[in-house]
LUMMARKE-617520 format. One line per 10 residues: for each residue x negated, y negated, z of N, C-alpha, C. Coordinates in nm, 2 decimals. Atoms other than C-alpha are relative to their C-alpha. Example, Ala and Ser with C-alpha at 12.3 -4.5 7.8 and 13.67 -1.06 7.14 Angstrom:
-0.09:0.12:0.00:-1.23:0.45:0.78:-0.09:-0.12:0.00 | 0.09:0.11:0.00:-1.37:0.11:0.71:0.08:-0.11:0.08 $
***
This chain:
0.12:0.07:0.01:-0.78:-5.21:11.69:0.03:-0.14:-0.06 | -0.01:0.14:0.05:-0.80:-5.59:11.65:-0.06:-0.02:-0.13 | 0.06:0.02:0.13:-0.86:-5.71:11.30:-0.01:-0.14:-0.04 | 0.03:0.14:0.05:-1.00:-6.03:11.14:-0.02:0.00:-0.15 | 0.02:0.01:0.15:-1.01:-6.15:10.78:-0.09:-0.12:-0.02 | 0.09:0.10:0.04:-1.30:-6.35:10.64:-0.02:0.01:-0.15 | 0.04:0.00:0.14:-1.41:-6.45:10.29:-0.14:0.03:-0.02 | 0.14:-0.02:0.03:-1.73:-6.33:10.14:-0.07:-0.14:-0.02 | 0.08:0.13:0.02:-1.99:-6.61:10.16:0.03:-0.10:0.11 | -0.02:0.10:-0.11:-1.85:-6.78:10.47:-0.06:0.06:0.13 $
0.06:-0.05:-0.13:-2.00:-6.76:10.82:0.10:0.08:0.08 | -0.09:-0.08:-0.08:-1.85:-6.49:11.03:-0.04:-0.02:0.15 | 0.02:0.02:-0.14:-1.82:-6.58:11.40:0.11:0.07:0.08 | -0.09:-0.07:-0.09:-1.67:-6.37:11.68:-0.04:-0.04:0.14 | 0.03:0.02:-0.14:-1.64:-6.44:12.05:0.01:0.13:0.08 | 0.00:-0.11:-0.09:-1.73:-6.18:12.30:0.00:-0.05:0.14 | -0.01:0.06:-0.13:-1.60:-6.28:12.64:-0.04:0.10:0.11 | 0.04:-0.07:-0.12:-1.74:-6.16:12.97:0.13:0.01:0.09 | -0.13:-0.01:-0.07:-1.40:-6.04:13.11:-0.01:0.06:0.14 | 0.02:-0.06:-0.14:-1.54:-5.86:13.42:-0.15:0.00:0.03 $
0.14:0.00:-0.04:-1.86:-5.88:13.62:-0.07:-0.13:-0.02 | 0.08:0.12:0.02:-2.14:-6.14:13.61:-0.08:0.02:-0.13 | 0.07:-0.01:0.13:-2.27:-6.21:13.26:-0.15:-0.01:0.02 | 0.14:0.01:-0.03:-2.61:-6.28:13.42:-0.06:0.14:0.02 | 0.06:-0.14:-0.01:-2.65:-5.90:13.48:-0.02:0.07:-0.13 | 0.01:-0.06:0.14:-2.64:-5.84:13.10:-0.14:-0.04:-0.05 | 0.14:0.03:0.04:-3.01:-5.81:12.99:-0.01:0.00:-0.15 | 0.01:0.00:0.14:-2.94:-5.75:12.62:0.14:0.03:-0.06 | -0.12:-0.02:0.08:-2.66:-5.77:12.36:-0.04:0.02:-0.14 | 0.01:-0.02:0.15:-2.66:-5.62:12.01:0.13:0.03:-0.06 $
-0.13:-0.02:0.07:-2.38:-5.61:11.76:-0.02:0.03:-0.15 | 0.02:-0.04:0.14:-2.35:-5.44:11.42:0.13:0.02:-0.07 | -0.12:-0.02:0.08:-2.10:-5.41:11.14:-0.04:0.11:-0.10 | 0.02:-0.11:0.10:-2.06:-5.10:10.92:0.12:0.00:-0.10 | -0.11:0.00:0.09:-1.85:-5.07:10.60:0.08:0.13:0.02 | -0.09:-0.11:-0.01:-1.55:-4.84:10.62:0.01:0.06:-0.15 | -0.01:-0.06:0.13:-1.56:-4.60:10.32:0.14:0.00:-0.05 | -0.14:0.00:0.06:-1.26:-4.61:10.08:0.07:0.13:0.04 | -0.08:-0.11:-0.04:-0.98:-4.38:10.20:-0.02:0.05:0.14 | 0.03:-0.04:-0.14:-1.12:-4.36:10.56:0.05:-0.12:0.09 $
-0.04:0.10:-0.10:-1.01:-4.54:10.87:-0.11:-0.04:0.10 | 0.11:0.03:-0.09:-1.34:-4.55:11.05:-0.13:0.04:-0.06 | 0.13:-0.03:0.04:-1.71:-4.48:11.03:-0.06:0.11:0.09 | 0.06:-0.10:-0.09:-1.94:-4.21:11.16:-0.15:-0.04:0.02 | 0.14:0.04:-0.04:-2.30:-4.21:11.29:-0.09:-0.01:-0.12 | 0.09:0.00:0.12:-2.45:-4.16:10.94:0.03:-0.12:-0.09 | -0.03:0.12:0.08:-2.28:-4.47:10.80:-0.11:-0.11:0.02 | 0.10:0.10:-0.02:-2.55:-4.73:10.74:0.06:-0.14:0.05 | -0.03:0.13:-0.05:-2.54:-5.07:10.92:0.00:-0.10:-0.12 | -0.02:0.09:0.11:-2.41:-5.33:10.67:-0.07:-0.14:0.04 $
0.05:0.13:-0.05:-2.51:-5.63:10.89:-0.01:0.00:0.15 | 0.02:0.02:-0.14:-2.64:-5.72:11.23:0.04:-0.14:0.04 | -0.04:0.13:-0.04:-2.49:-6.01:11.42:-0.12:-0.06:0.08 | 0.09:0.08:-0.09:-2.71:-6.28:11.58:0.08:-0.03:0.12 | -0.08:0.02:-0.12:-2.61:-6.33:11.94:-0.05:-0.12:0.07 | 0.03:0.12:-0.07:-2.59:-6.66:12.13:0.08:0.00:0.13 | -0.07:0.01:-0.12:-2.50:-6.69:12.50:0.09:-0.12:0.00 | -0.09:0.11:0.00:-2.20:-6.91:12.57:0.05:-0.02:0.15 | -0.04:0.03:-0.14:-2.13:-7.08:12.91:0.15:-0.01:0.01 | -0.14:0.02:-0.02:-1.78:-7.09:13.06:0.04:-0.15:-0.02 $
-0.05:0.14:0.02:-1.58:-7.40:12.97:0.15:0.00:0.01 | -0.14:0.01:-0.03:-1.24:-7.48:13.11:0.06:0.14:0.01 | -0.06:-0.13:-0.01:-1.02:-7.17:13.05:-0.07:0.11:-0.08 | 0.07:-0.10:0.08:-1.27:-7.00:12.82:-0.12:0.06:0.09 | 0.10:-0.06:-0.08:-1.49:-6.75:13.01:-0.14:0.00:-0.06 | 0.13:-0.01:0.05:-1.86:-6.72:12.97:-0.01:0.13:-0.09 | 0.02:-0.12:0.09:-1.98:-6.47:12.70:-0.10:-0.03:-0.10 | 0.09:0.01:0.11:-2.15:-6.46:12.37:0.07:-0.03:-0.13 | -0.05:0.02:0.13:-2.10:-6.58:12.02:-0.08:0.09:-0.10 | 0.06:-0.09:0.09:-2.17:-6.32:11.75:0.02:-0.06:-0.14 $
0.00:0.07:0.13:-2.26:-6.46:11.41:-0.07:0.08:-0.11 | 0.06:-0.05:0.12:-2.33:-6.33:11.06:0.00:-0.13:-0.09 | 0.01:0.12:0.08:-2.46:-6.62:10.85:0.06:0.01:-0.14 | -0.07:0.01:0.13:-2.30:-6.73:10.52:-0.08:0.08:-0.11 | 0.08:-0.07:0.10:-2.59:-6.59:10.31:0.01:0.15:0.01 | -0.01:-0.14:-0.02:-2.57:-6.25:10.46:0.14:0.05:-0.04 | -0.14:-0.03:0.03:-2.19:-6.25:10.43:0.02:0.00:-0.15 | -0.02:0.00:0.14:-2.22:-6.34:10.06:-0.06:0.13:-0.06 | 0.06:-0.12:0.05:-2.44:-6.03:10.01:0.08:0.13:0.03 | -0.08:-0.12:-0.03:-2.17:-5.79:10.15:0.11:0.02:-0.10 $
-0.11:-0.03:0.10:-1.92:-5.62:9.93:0.14:-0.03:0.07 | -0.14:0.02:-0.05:-1.55:-5.71:9.97:0.05:0.14:0.05 | -0.06:-0.12:-0.05:-1.37:-5.45:10.18:0.02:0.00:0.15 | -0.03:-0.02:-0.15:-1.31:-5.31:10.53:-0.13:0.03:0.07 | 0.12:-0.02:-0.08:-1.57:-5.31:10.80:0.05:0.03:0.15 | -0.03:-0.02:-0.14:-1.58:-5.21:11.17:-0.13:-0.05:0.07 | 0.11:0.05:-0.07:-1.80:-5.38:11.43:0.02:0.02:0.15 | -0.01:0.00:-0.15:-1.88:-5.34:11.80:-0.13:-0.06:0.05 | 0.12:0.05:-0.07:-2.13:-5.46:12.05:-0.04:0.09:0.11 | 0.06:-0.08:-0.10:-2.36:-5.29:12.29:-0.07:-0.09:0.10 $
0.05:0.09:-0.10:-2.44:-5.46:12.62:-0.08:0.09:0.10 | 0.08:-0.06:-0.10:-2.73:-5.35:12.85:0.03:-0.07:0.13 | -0.04:0.06:-0.13:-2.60:-5.41:13.20:-0.09:0.06:0.11 | 0.08:-0.05:-0.11:-2.78:-5.37:13.53:0.03:0.15:0.03 | -0.03:-0.13:-0.03:-2.59:-5.05:13.59:0.01:0.10:-0.11 | -0.01:-0.09:0.12:-2.61:-4.90:13.24:0.03:-0.07:-0.13 | -0.03:0.05:0.13:-2.47:-4.95:12.90:0.15:-0.01:-0.02 | -0.14:0.01:0.03:-2.13:-5.08:12.79:0.01:-0.03:-0.15 | -0.02:0.02:0.14:-2.01:-5.05:12.43:0.14:-0.05:-0.02 | -0.14:0.05:0.01:-1.71:-5.26:12.33:0.08:0.08:-0.09 $
-0.09:-0.06:0.10:-1.41:-5.14:12.15:-0.03:-0.05:-0.14 | 0.03:0.05:0.13:-1.45:-5.16:11.78:0.11:-0.10:-0.05 | -0.10:0.09:0.06:-1.28:-5.44:11.58:-0.01:0.02:-0.15 | 0.00:0.00:0.14:-1.18:-5.44:11.22:-0.02:-0.13:-0.06 | 0.02:0.13:0.08:-1.30:-5.70:10.97:0.03:0.04:-0.14 | -0.02:-0.02:0.14:-1.18:-5.74:10.62:-0.07:-0.12:-0.07 | 0.07:0.10:0.08:-1.40:-5.93:10.37:0.08:-0.01:-0.13 | -0.07:0.02:0.13:-1.20:-6.07:10.08:-0.09:-0.08:-0.09 | 0.08:0.07:0.10:-1.35:-6.19:9.76:0.04:-0.15:0.00 | -0.03:0.14:0.00:-1.37:-6.57:9.76:0.02:-0.05:-0.14 $
-0.02:0.06:0.13:-1.23:-6.77:9.47:-0.10:-0.12:-0.02 | 0.08:0.12:0.01:-1.45:-7.07:9.55:-0.15:0.03:0.01 | 0.15:-0.03:-0.01:-1.79:-6.89:9.58:-0.08:-0.03:-0.12 $
***
């Protein structure tokens, strides 16, 4: 699982690239983040959502494919506890639903907050 490190209180941005198919066939994208309980390596269906990403479409540019930018703003990030999280995205595509592989996020306590 890919993992990213952020500081509490900073904007969290992730890129979701459209690696196959036509991004115009995607009618909806949602993405959420859940805290990983201490001593565990993942989450289950009963784990509450810690934060929802806002989603912005992104056009292809040079070698970067079209896709979406997933963002959690700085104020929301500041309200999250330091620790480990997992996130994924759900895309509603003309032919059904695609759920991305989960990614790991670590929020570290900021010294400058």
